[in-house]
N, C-alpha and C positions, 0 to 999 in steps of 0.2 A: 475324390481324385481330381476333379476339375479345379477345386479350390487350391489343392496342393500344386497342381501344374501352374496355375496362375501365380502362386507365390514364387515358385522356382524361376519362372520367366520374368518376374517383375523386377524393376530396378529399385523398388522401395526398400528392399532389404539392405541395399548399399548405403542408404541414408541413415540407418539405425545407429551405427557407431559414431560417425561424426556429429550427428544431432545430439546424441546422448552426451558427448564430450562438451558441446556448447551449453547444454542444460546444466551440466556440472559447474561450468564456469559462472553462469548466471546465478545459480543458487549459492555457490561458494562466495561470490562477491557480495551477496546480500546477507551473508551470515558473518557477523562480526562480534557477537557476544556469546556468553556462556549459554548452554541450552536452557530454555525457559520452561519447557514442558507445557506450553500453551497450545492447545489443540487448534484454535482459530488461526494462530500464526503458522502452524504447520501446513494447513490447507492453502493459506495465502502465499506462503513461500513456494509451495509446489506450483501455484498458478503463475509464478514468474516464467515458468517454462513455456507458456503459451506463445511467447514471442519467438520460440524456436519450433515448437510443435506445429503451429498453424502454417507457417511457411513451408515446412517440410511436407506436410500433408497436401497442401495446395500444389506444390511442385510435383509430388509423386502422382497425384490424381491427374494433373495435366498430361504427364508422361504416359500414364496408363490409358487415358482416353485416346491419345494419339496412336498408341500401339494397337489398341483394339479397333480403331478406325481403319487400320490397314487390312484387317481381316473381317471387315464388315460383311463380305460375301459369305464367309463361313458362318457367321452368326445368324444370317438370314435363314439358314437351313435348320437352325436349332428348334427343337420342339418346345422349348421353354419360352415364356413371355419375355418381352423386351425389358421389363423392369427387373426380372430375375437375372437376365443376362448382364445388365448393367451393374446390378448389385454384386454379382460375382466378380465382375471386371474391376470394380472400385474397391473390392475387399482388401487387397494388399495395402492400399493407401490408408484405409481405415484401421487395419491392424497395426500399421506403423505408428499411427497416432495413439492407439491403445497402449502399445509397448512403451512408447516414450512417456506417456502419462503415468504409467505404473512406475517407471524408473524415476520420474520426478518426485512421486510420492515417497519412494524409498529414500531418496536423497534428502528430502525435507524432514522425514522422520528421523534420520540420522543427525541432522543439524539441530532440530528443535528438541528432540528427545520425547516426542509424543506423536501419535497418529492424529489426523484431522478430527475435529469435534465441533459440534454445534454449527455456528455460521461458517466454520472452515469447510464444511461439505459443500456449501454454495460455491466457494472458490474452486473446489475439486470439480464440480460440474462445469465450471468455466473451461477446464482443460478438455472437455469432451464436446460441449456445445459449439464453442467458437471454431475449433478445427473442422467440425462437421460442416459448418457454413462455408468455410474456405475450401473444403473438399469439393463442394458443389461448384463453386466459382472456378476452381482449377480444372475440374472435369469439363465444364462448358468451354473454357478456353482451348482445351486440348482437342475438342471436337471440330474446331474451325481453323486451327493453326497447326503447322508442323510441330511435333512434340519437342524438337530441339529449341523451338522459339517459345512455345506455350509454357513449358516447365519453368524456365528462368523468369519469364514475365510474371507468372502466378506466384512463384516463391519470393522474388524480390519485391513485387508489388505488395504482397501481404506483409512482408517484413517492414517495408517503408510505412505502410498504413498503421501498423502497430507501434512502431518506435519513433518515427520522425516527428509526429505532432508534439512530442514532449519537448522539442526544441523550438516550437513555434509560439509566438506571443499570445495567440488566441487560446485562452485556457480551456474553453469548452471542447475544442477539437480533440484534445488528448483523451477525453473520456469516451469518445465514440468507438475507438479501435478495440479497446478491451485489455490492453496491457496496463496493469495498475501497478505503479511504482510504490514500494514500501509495503508495510503490513499494519494491521490494526494494533493499537496499544492494548494493554491489559485493562484499561479503563473505558476505552471508546472503540466501538466496532463499526465497520463500514455498513452502510445501508444496502439493502438488496438491490436497489436500483443501479448501484455501481456495476453490477454484473448483468442484470436484465436489460439495461439500455444497450450495451454492445451486442447482446443477443438479438435484439430487435433490429439493430442496424445491419448486422451481418446477414440476418434473414432477408431483409429488404434488398441488400446487394446481391444475394444469391438469386432471389426471384427476378431482379432486374437483369442479371446476367443470363439466366435461363431463358427469359422472355426474348432478349436480344438475339441469342443464338437460335432459338426456335423460329424467330421471324424470318431468318434466311434473307436478310437484307430488304425485307418488305417494309415499306414506310410505316404503316399502322403499328406493327409490332415494335419497331425501334422507338417510335414515339411513346408507346406505353412503357417500354423499358426505361426510357429517359425520365418519364414522369414518376415512375416508381423509385428510381434512384434519387431524384431531387426531393421527393416527399420524404424518403427515408432520412436523408441528411438534414432536412429542415426539421423533421420531428425530433431527431436526435439532438439538434441544437436547442430546440425549445425545452427539452427535458434536462439539459445539462448547463444551460447558459448561466444559471445562478450558482453553480458549484464552485467557481473559482479554480485555483490551481490544484487543490487537494480534493480527493473524493469525500463526499459527505459521510458523517458518522453519527452514531447515537450512543448514549451511555450504555455500557455493558451491564446487563442484569445479572449481578453475582453478589453474593454476600461476602463482605470483607471479614478477614480473620484478624482479631485484635489480641495483642499480648503486651504484658508489662504494665507499668504505671509510672506516672510523673516523668515523662509523658507516656501515655498509652500509644502504641503504634498499630495502625490498622492497614492491612495490605490485602490485595487479591490473593487467593489461595496459592497461586504459583510462586509467590514471593515469601511464603511462610518460612522456608529454611533461612531466610536472610533477616527475619524480623528482629531478633535479639541483637544482631550485629548493628543493624540500622539504629536501634535505640541507643546502644552504647556509643556509637559514633556521633550521635546527636547531642549527647549530654554536655560535652565541653562547649560547643558553640552556643547552646541554649543557656548555659550558665553565664557565659560572657554577655549575652543579650540581657539576661535578668539583672546582672550586676550593673548594666548600663541604664536600667530603669524600664526595660521592656517586659511586660507581663509574660510569664512562661506559659506555654500551651499545655492544655490538659491532654490533648490528643494530636497525633500526627497521622494524616490520612493520605494514602495513594488512591485517589478517586477521580472520577470524571470532573473536569472544570465546569461542566454544565450543571452539576449538582451543588446546591447551596451548602455552605458550611454552617455549622452551629457555632455560637460564640464559645471560644475556648479551644476550637479546633483549628489547626493549621494544615494547609496542603503540604504533602511531602512529595518532592520531585526527586525521583531516583529511577534508574534503569539498570539492567544487568550490566556488569562491567565487561569490557572487551575480553575476548578469549585469552586466557592465560595471565590476566592481570587482576589485581585486587581493587577494592574501592578507592577512588580518588578522593582523598580527604579534603583537598582544597575545593574541588568542584562541589562536593557534598555540602561543605560549609557555606559556599556562596549560594547554593540553592536554598539552604535554610534561611539565609538572609532575605531572599525573595519571599519565602514563606512567611517571614515575620511581617512584611508589608501587608500581605493578604489577611493574615491572622489578626493583626491589630485593627485593620479596617473592619473586619467582621465583628470584632468585639465592640466596635463603636456603632454597629448597625449600618455599615456602609458596604456595598458590594464592590469589591475591588475588581478592576478590569484585567488584572494579572499581566500587565505589560512588562516584560523583562527589561532590566537596565534602568530603572527609575532612579531619581536622585536619592530618594529615601532608602532604596535598596543598596545603593553604593555606600551610604553611611553604615548601614547594618553589616555590609560585607566587610568593611574595615573593622567593625566591632568584633565580629566572630573570629578574626585573626587572619584573614586573607592578606598576603603581602601587599604593601602599598603600591609597589611597582606594577603588580598585576591589575589592580583596580585603576591605576592612573592611565594605563594603556588604552582603556576603553572610554576615556573621558577627554573632553576638550580642555585646554589650559584654563579658560575662565571658570569652567565648572569645577575643575580640580582646586583652583584657588578658593572658590566659594566654599567647597566642602572642607578644605583645610581650615578656613576661618570658623566654620561651625564646630569643627573638632577641637578648637581651642577654647570653646565656651565651657563653663562648669558642667558637670555631668548631668545635673538635674535639668539645666536649660537645653542640653542636647536631647534629652528624652522628651521634653515638652515640644521641641521643634519637630522631632520625629512623629509624635502623635498628631500634631497639627497638620503636618505635611501629608500624612496618610489620610487624615480626615478631609482635607481639602481636595484630594485627588487631582491636583494640578499637574501631577507627573503623568497622568494618564492621557494619552493622545489617541482618541478613537480614530479608526481607519475610515476614510471617506471614499465614497464610490465615485 
């Protein structure tokens, strides 16, 4: 009865519908392809909702703390312990987070066509751990400020901490909040540290806030809270400073499914329904490359770039088409041209750096039939003139030039720190 009374008196219920609306917008904006049936993507897509759930929970917790602070005299007469009283008081905000997380999972299931699986459950845990930390922060603010002030500060502050660092030049800062943009590919999966690091950071911020509030303006407590906050941010930076702008990943441990021959096409199990079509669409571009003197591949593989190819295998670059459209033949042919560079390099015992837009790839792109105007738009005038001159050579000399260019790897520009 007490829990039900708290829910009826709580303002958290009024946040449910607008928050769910914004979650739908976030997930809908991130869904632009046909359903993949990829369980890891399902969990990660649901985790997009943390940028709405955490601020909503923080604001609701601050409001509830302010409301219960006004009836502190009544709570002092309760026979229950202080922890039990606060747990019941914060329960509406926690239930709000739970309801929103379940709604996000349902929306992600509808978009992806599968429930979370494997590493996707770690992303689902993100929906519960991060809002819990911000619930504590919001509650602490609500105990020292008027609720009309604490609630917007907690909600807006949480939202800014999650979303604003993505527009800041320092790449490490965006990894501390916990809002992870994008999802894992079918070949590479995010490392667990992408989630556990923000958990440690929000735990540190929650401890610092609790310590500062409990200090009641006393110097030692405030100093300890400041030290905890500074140590938390410094530790988070040390853990993420080498990540760059994208979260770190590792190759997905899954057996590829292969079908067909000349070439054989090997794909992750989620792409199995598209395998035969991918093979058929590759035949004409590959035939044009073979006619130009480029050895045909024995196998096309959609696999992690971190895994070495065997001689005769080419990487296959393909992703699900946008919702409601078919395979883009021009894009697919251009990707096969990029694959030719890597495949021929592997055949010669050279590990290609797979830098898109190389000079050799531009020649192969024209060979597979991509319109000249499309290729020319991505090249400077001197480079286009040079490529035109190469295209006027006899076919055998063009093939020899391609082989030597791939072997020299002069087209590969390694990134410098």
